[in-house]
C-alpha positions as CSV (number, residue, x, y, z in Angstrom):
1,M,24.8,17.7,37.1
2,D,26.4,21.0,36.2
3,F,24.4,23.3,34.1
4,D,25.9,26.1,31.9
5,Q,24.9,29.6,33.1
6,N,23.6,30.9,29.7
7,S,21.9,27.7,28.5
8,A,19.2,25.2,30.5
9,V,20.9,22.3,28.7
10,P,23.1,20.2,30.9
11,R,26.9,20.1,30.1
12,I,26.6,16.4,29.6
13,F,24.6,16.9,26.4
14,Q,27.0,19.4,25.2
15,N,29.9,18.8,22.8
16,V,28.8,15.4,22.3
17,D,29.7,15.2,18.7
18,S,33.1,16.2,19.4
19,G,33.6,13.5,21.8
20,V,34.0,15.6,24.9
21,L,31.9,14.5,27.9
22,M,31.3,17.3,30.6
23,D,30.1,15.0,33.4
24,D,32.3,12.3,34.7
25,A,29.4,10.3,36.3
26,A,28.1,9.5,32.9
27,S,31.5,8.5,31.4
28,E,30.3,4.6,31.5
29,V,27.2,5.4,29.7
30,C,28.1,7.7,26.9
31,K,31.2,6.9,25.2
32,P,32.9,9.5,22.7
33,S,31.7,9.2,19.2
34,M,33.5,9.1,16.1
35,P,32.8,11.4,13.3
36,R,30.2,10.0,11.1
37,P,30.7,9.7,7.6
38,A,28.5,11.8,5.0
39,T,25.6,9.7,4.0
40,D,22.7,9.7,1.8
41,R,19.3,8.6,2.7
42,V,18.6,5.2,1.0
43,S,15.9,2.6,1.2
44,L,16.8,-0.4,3.5
45,G,18.1,-3.3,2.0
46,T,20.3,-1.7,-0.5
47,S,23.8,-3.2,-0.7
48,G,26.7,-1.4,0.7
49,A,24.4,1.5,2.1
50,V,24.5,3.2,5.4
51,V,21.4,4.2,7.0
52,E,21.3,7.5,8.6
53,Q,19.8,7.1,12.3
54,D,16.8,9.6,12.8
55,R,17.3,11.2,16.1
56,R,13.8,11.8,16.8
57,R,13.1,7.8,17.2
58,P,14.9,5.3,19.4
59,R,17.8,3.4,17.5
60,G,16.5,0.1,15.9
61,I,13.1,1.6,14.8
62,D,12.3,2.1,11.0
63,P,10.9,5.5,10.4
64,N,9.4,4.3,7.4
65,S,7.6,1.6,8.9
66,R,4.4,1.5,11.1
67,L,5.7,-1.5,12.9
68,S,8.5,-1.2,15.6
69,V,10.5,-3.9,14.4
70,P,13.9,-4.1,16.1
71,L,17.0,-3.6,13.6
72,A,20.0,-5.8,13.8
73,R,23.1,-3.6,14.5
74,D,26.5,-3.6,12.9
75,G,28.8,-1.4,15.1
76,S,26.5,2.0,15.5
77,H,24.6,1.6,12.1
78,S,22.9,-1.2,10.2
79,R,24.6,-1.8,7.1
80,G,23.1,-3.1,3.9
81,R,20.5,-5.7,5.7
82,D,16.8,-6.2,4.8
83,F,14.9,-5.8,7.9
84,S,11.4,-6.3,6.2
85,M,9.1,-8.7,8.2
86,S,8.9,-12.0,6.4
87,T,5.5,-13.4,6.1
88,H,7.0,-16.8,6.9
89,S,8.0,-15.7,10.4
90,S,4.4,-14.6,11.3
91,P,1.7,-17.2,12.0
92,I,-1.1,-17.8,9.6
93,L,-4.1,-16.5,10.9
94,V,-7.7,-17.3,9.4
95,G,-11.0,-15.6,10.2
96,I,-14.2,-17.1,8.7
97,D,-17.6,-15.5,8.7
98,V,-20.1,-18.2,8.4
99,S,-23.6,-17.6,6.9
100,K,-26.3,-20.4,5.9
101,H,-24.8,-20.9,2.4
102,R,-21.2,-19.3,2.2
103,L,-18.2,-19.3,4.0
104,D,-16.1,-16.0,3.7
105,V,-12.4,-16.4,4.5
106,F,-9.6,-13.9,5.2
107,V,-6.0,-15.0,5.6
108,L,-3.4,-13.0,7.5
109,P,-0.5,-11.9,6.9
110,A,-1.2,-12.4,3.2
111,N,-4.4,-10.2,3.3
112,S,-6.3,-12.5,0.9
113,S,-10.3,-12.9,0.7
114,L,-11.7,-16.2,-0.3
115,A,-15.1,-17.7,-0.3
116,F,-16.5,-21.2,-0.2
117,D,-19.8,-22.8,-0.2
118,N,-21.2,-24.0,3.2
119,T,-21.6,-27.6,2.2
120,S,-19.6,-30.9,2.7
121,Q,-17.8,-30.2,-0.8
122,G,-17.1,-26.7,0.0
123,I,-15.5,-27.5,3.1
124,E,-13.4,-30.0,1.7
125,Q,-12.1,-27.4,-0.8
126,L,-11.4,-25.2,2.1
127,I,-9.6,-27.7,4.1
128,R,-7.3,-28.6,1.0
129,H,-6.7,-25.0,0.6
130,L,-5.7,-24.3,4.3
131,T,-3.6,-27.5,5.1
132,P,-0.6,-26.7,3.1
133,M,-0.3,-23.2,4.7
134,G,0.3,-24.6,8.3
135,V,-2.3,-22.4,9.7
136,G,-1.8,-21.3,13.4
137,R,-5.3,-20.6,14.4
138,V,-8.9,-20.2,12.8
139,V,-11.5,-17.9,14.5
140,I,-15.1,-18.6,13.5
141,E,-18.2,-16.7,14.7
142,A,-20.9,-18.6,16.0
143,T,-24.1,-18.1,13.9
144,G,-27.0,-20.2,15.5
145,G,-25.3,-23.5,14.4
146,Y,-24.3,-22.9,10.7
147,Q,-20.7,-22.9,12.0
148,R,-20.7,-26.4,13.5
149,R,-20.1,-28.5,10.6
150,V,-17.0,-26.3,9.5
151,A,-15.7,-26.2,12.9
152,V,-15.8,-29.8,13.5
153,E,-14.2,-30.6,10.1
154,L,-11.3,-28.1,10.5
155,T,-10.6,-29.5,13.9
156,A,-10.7,-33.0,12.5
157,A,-8.3,-32.0,10.0
158,G,-5.8,-31.0,12.7
159,I,-6.5,-27.2,12.2
160,P,-7.0,-25.4,15.7
161,V,-10.4,-23.7,15.7
162,M,-11.9,-21.3,18.1
163,T,-15.6,-20.2,18.1
164,V,-16.4,-16.9,19.5
165,N,-19.5,-15.0,20.4
166,P,-20.7,-12.6,17.8
167,R,-21.0,-9.9,20.2
168,Q,-17.1,-10.2,21.1
169,A,-16.5,-9.8,17.3
170,R,-18.7,-6.8,16.9
171,D,-17.3,-5.1,19.9
172,F,-13.8,-5.6,18.4
173,A,-14.8,-4.2,15.1
174,R,-16.1,-1.3,16.8
175,C,-12.8,-0.6,19.1
176,M,-11.0,-0.9,15.8
177,G,-13.1,1.8,14.1
178,K,-14.7,-0.6,11.7
179,L,-18.4,0.5,11.6
180,A,-19.1,-0.9,8.4
181,K,-20.3,-4.5,8.1
182,T,-20.2,-7.0,5.4
183,D,-19.3,-10.6,5.3
184,K,-15.7,-9.7,3.9
185,I,-15.1,-7.2,6.4
186,D,-16.4,-9.5,9.3
187,A,-13.9,-12.2,8.0
188,A,-11.2,-9.8,8.2
189,V,-12.0,-8.6,11.7
190,L,-12.1,-12.2,13.0
191,A,-8.7,-12.7,11.6
192,E,-7.2,-9.7,13.4
193,F,-9.2,-10.8,16.5
194,A,-7.1,-13.7,16.3
195,Q,-3.9,-11.8,16.7
196,V,-4.9,-10.5,20.0
197,V,-7.5,-12.7,21.8
198,Q,-6.1,-15.3,24.2
199,F,-6.7,-18.4,22.0
200,R,-8.4,-21.4,23.4
201,P,-9.0,-24.0,20.7
202,D,-12.5,-25.5,20.6
203,P,-12.3,-29.4,22.2
204,A,-12.5,-31.9,19.5
205,S,-16.2,-33.1,19.2
206,S,-16.7,-36.7,18.4
207,Q,-19.7,-38.0,16.1
208,P,-21.5,-39.5,19.3
209,Q,-21.1,-35.9,21.0
210,Q,-22.8,-34.3,18.2
211,Q,-25.5,-36.6,18.0
212,L,-26.2,-36.2,21.7
213,Q,-26.0,-32.4,21.3
214,E,-28.5,-32.4,18.6
215,R,-30.9,-34.8,20.4
216,V,-30.8,-32.9,23.7
217,A,-31.6,-29.7,21.5
218,R,-34.4,-31.2,19.7
219,R,-36.0,-32.5,22.9
220,R,-35.7,-28.9,24.3
221,Q,-37.4,-27.7,21.3
222,L,-40.2,-30.0,21.6
223,T,-40.7,-28.9,25.0
224,D,-40.8,-25.4,24.1
225,M,-43.5,-26.3,21.5
226,L,-45.6,-28.4,23.9
227,V,-45.7,-25.5,26.3
228,R,-46.8,-23.0,23.4
229,E,-49.6,-25.7,22.2
230,A,-50.9,-26.1,25.7
231,N,-51.4,-22.4,26.2
232,R,-53.1,-22.3,22.5
233,L,-55.3,-25.1,24.0
234,Y,-56.4,-23.2,27.0
235,M,-57.4,-20.0,24.8
236,V,-59.5,-21.6,22.0
237,Q,-63.3,-22.4,22.3
238,D,-63.9,-24.2,19.0
239,K,-64.2,-27.9,19.3
240,F,-62.3,-28.5,16.0
241,T,-59.4,-26.2,16.8
242,A,-59.2,-27.8,20.1
243,K,-59.1,-31.3,18.6
244,S,-56.5,-30.1,16.1
245,I,-54.2,-29.0,18.9
246,R,-54.8,-32.0,20.9
247,R,-53.5,-34.1,18.1
248,V,-50.6,-31.9,17.8
249,I,-49.7,-32.2,21.5
250,L,-49.9,-36.0,21.4
251,T,-47.7,-36.5,18.4
252,M,-45.0,-34.1,20.1
253,Q,-45.3,-36.0,23.3
254,K,-44.6,-39.2,21.3
255,Q,-41.6,-37.8,19.9
256,R,-40.3,-36.3,22.9
257,D,-40.6,-39.9,24.6
258,A,-38.8,-41.5,21.7
259,L,-36.0,-38.9,22.2
260,D,-35.7,-39.6,25.7
261,A,-35.0,-43.4,24.9
262,K,-32.5,-42.5,22.3
263,I,-30.6,-40.0,24.6
264,A,-30.7,-42.8,27.4
265,E,-29.4,-45.4,24.8
266,L,-26.7,-43.1,23.7
267,I,-25.4,-42.2,26.9
268,E,-25.4,-46.1,28.0
269,S,-23.3,-46.8,25.0
270,D,-20.4,-44.6,26.5
271,D,-18.7,-45.5,29.8
272,E,-17.6,-42.0,30.6
273,W,-21.1,-40.5,29.9
274,R,-22.8,-43.4,31.9
275,N,-20.4,-42.8,34.8
276,K,-21.1,-39.0,34.9
277,L,-25.1,-39.6,34.7
278,Q,-24.8,-41.8,37.9
279,I,-22.9,-39.2,39.5
280,L,-25.2,-36.3,38.6
281,Q,-28.3,-38.1,39.1
282,S,-27.1,-39.0,42.7
283,V,-27.5,-35.4,43.7
284,P,-31.1,-34.7,45.0
285,G,-32.8,-32.2,42.6
286,V,-30.9,-33.1,39.7
287,G,-33.0,-35.5,37.3
288,A,-32.1,-37.4,34.2
289,N,-32.9,-34.7,31.6
290,T,-30.8,-32.2,33.4
291,A,-28.0,-34.5,33.6
292,A,-28.1,-35.3,30.0
293,Q,-28.1,-31.9,29.2
294,L,-24.9,-31.2,31.4
295,I,-23.4,-34.3,29.5
296,A,-24.2,-32.9,26.2
297,E,-23.9,-29.1,26.3
298,M,-21.3,-28.8,29.1
299,P,-18.5,-31.4,28.4
300,E,-16.0,-29.4,30.4
301,L,-17.7,-30.1,33.5
302,G,-15.5,-31.9,36.1
303,K,-12.3,-30.7,34.1
304,I,-12.3,-27.1,35.1
305,N,-12.5,-24.8,38.5
306,R,-15.7,-23.7,39.9
307,Q,-15.1,-20.2,38.9
308,Q,-14.6,-21.1,35.4
309,A,-17.8,-23.5,35.4
310,A,-19.6,-20.5,36.6
311,A,-18.4,-18.0,33.9
312,L,-19.3,-20.6,31.1
313,V,-23.0,-21.3,32.5
314,G,-23.3,-17.5,33.2
315,V,-23.9,-17.4,36.7
316,A,-21.1,-15.6,37.8
317,P,-21.8,-12.0,39.4
318,L,-20.0,-9.4,37.3
319,N,-18.9,-6.2,38.8
320,R,-20.3,-2.6,37.8
321,D,-17.8,-0.2,39.4
322,S,-16.6,3.1,38.7
323,G,-14.7,5.7,40.7
324,L,-16.6,5.8,44.0
325,M,-19.8,4.2,42.5
326,R,-20.4,0.6,43.4
327,G,-22.9,-0.9,41.0
328,Q,-25.2,-4.0,41.6
329,R,-23.3,-7.2,40.5
330,R,-25.4,-9.0,37.9
331,I,-25.0,-12.2,35.7
332,F,-24.4,-11.8,32.1
333,G,-23.7,-14.1,29.1
334,G,-23.1,-17.8,29.2
335,R,-24.6,-20.7,27.8
336,A,-28.4,-20.1,28.1
337,A,-29.7,-23.7,27.5
338,V,-27.3,-25.0,30.5
339,R,-28.6,-22.2,32.9
340,S,-32.2,-22.9,32.1
341,A,-31.8,-26.6,33.1
342,L,-29.7,-25.5,36.1
343,Y,-32.3,-23.2,37.2
344,M,-35.1,-25.7,37.3
345,A,-32.7,-28.4,39.2
346,T,-32.0,-25.5,41.8
347,V,-35.6,-25.0,42.4
348,A,-36.1,-28.7,42.9
349,S,-32.8,-28.7,45.0
350,I,-34.1,-26.0,47.3
351,K,-37.1,-28.4,48.3
352,W,-35.3,-31.8,48.2
353,N,-31.6,-31.0,48.7
354,E,-30.8,-30.4,52.6
355,L,-27.4,-28.5,51.6
356,I,-28.9,-26.1,48.9
357,R,-32.1,-25.6,51.2
358,S,-30.2,-24.4,54.2
359,F,-28.0,-22.1,52.0
360,Y,-31.2,-20.5,50.6
361,Q,-32.7,-19.9,53.8
362,R,-29.4,-18.4,55.2
363,L,-29.4,-16.2,52.4
364,K,-33.0,-15.0,52.9
365,A,-32.5,-14.5,56.3
366,A,-29.6,-12.3,55.6
367,G,-32.0,-10.1,53.6
368,K,-31.0,-11.1,50.1
369,P,-33.8,-11.0,47.5
370,A,-35.3,-14.6,46.3
371,K,-33.9,-14.2,42.8
372,V,-30.3,-13.1,44.4
373,A,-30.5,-16.2,46.6
374,L,-31.7,-18.4,43.9
375,V,-28.9,-17.4,41.5
376,A,-26.2,-18.0,44.4
377,C,-27.8,-21.6,45.0
378,M,-27.5,-22.4,41.1
379,R,-23.7,-21.4,41.5
380,K,-23.4,-23.5,44.5
381,L,-25.0,-26.4,43.1
382,L,-22.9,-26.1,39.9
383,A,-19.8,-26.0,41.9
384,L,-20.9,-29.2,43.9
385,L,-21.6,-31.0,40.6
386,N,-18.3,-29.9,39.2
387,T,-16.4,-31.0,42.3
388,L,-18.1,-34.6,42.2
389,L,-17.4,-35.2,38.5
390,R,-13.7,-33.9,39.1
391,E,-13.4,-36.1,42.2
392,N,-15.4,-39.1,40.7
393,R,-17.6,-39.8,43.6
394,S,-21.4,-39.9,44.2
395,W,-23.3,-37.5,46.6
396,R,-23.4,-40.1,49.1
397,D,-20.0,-40.7,49.1
398,A,-19.4,-36.9,49.5
399,M,-22.1,-36.4,52.4
400,A,-20.0,-39.5,54.1
């Protein structure tokens, strides 16, 4: 490329307006331009108007818009066309902030805020309002169970819903520079979160599935309360107080036994659940309570790969590296209730399951700490259960 002696500008970029090109190699790229007509700056969409091209921006970008929307071309200019983004071409995104008594709703791209009662009647009104819109996706923040009813009702109405962790939504808000926090702001953040997140709709949950989840959760609560009452009984000296605690313990034990019977009855009523229960219980170390909890709170088991299963439960080691630093891998997040049940099953498997026991001993012999080896065994046991369910075969068949 030739340069002018008095200028650092290549000759190819000189005299372009006059249509003269000084470099033959660029003749196929740069064509002689015709003299442009004098124009006035006018707003886009005016009939018969010629829009002057802003040389500081790539062609096809509206300099007055925050969105880089490609402009249609008519020759070398855009003539008399409305290039504003239509709300009909954008998906309808909804964020719902759920509290005990209220549903705060934010709709994009309309930027409208609504509020409904978190009751059956309020949820019906919400569905009637959203159904005609053709909603593309709804994002709801998990709030300790208050979100379950609205999520199930929306899914049943054919509206795709994704429930997200509150920590993820809060981190996204901070990333967007939104430090204030109100219910309306949270709903708007969730709607914006729906624009960027990889959307995975919640699986449709049937009424028996909800019943099983609630019964398993209630059994877990009773077990926790029994531990607390047993600890209180050990500490008290007064006979009357001890008698009161024993009565409470006896009542909760009866309630737990009744729940065990109802959980078993519900699982027996479903062919798929009954088959899953038999496969899970065939593995040494996995009992009826652990199997029921896996069926209730991890219905994805057997339908995903082992890496996804480990991430869902929260036993996948996460990297902590930066530059030359190599941090210690740690587990984080996941479904705590399932992880707790899997922990106890792994402790039993180390004693009774030859495969898990030999794996644990090999890790210990390699110098791994006991807790690290135990978490690795949890991950191995989970992968084993996932494989057996996916292949629909029992432990005995797999070992054979």
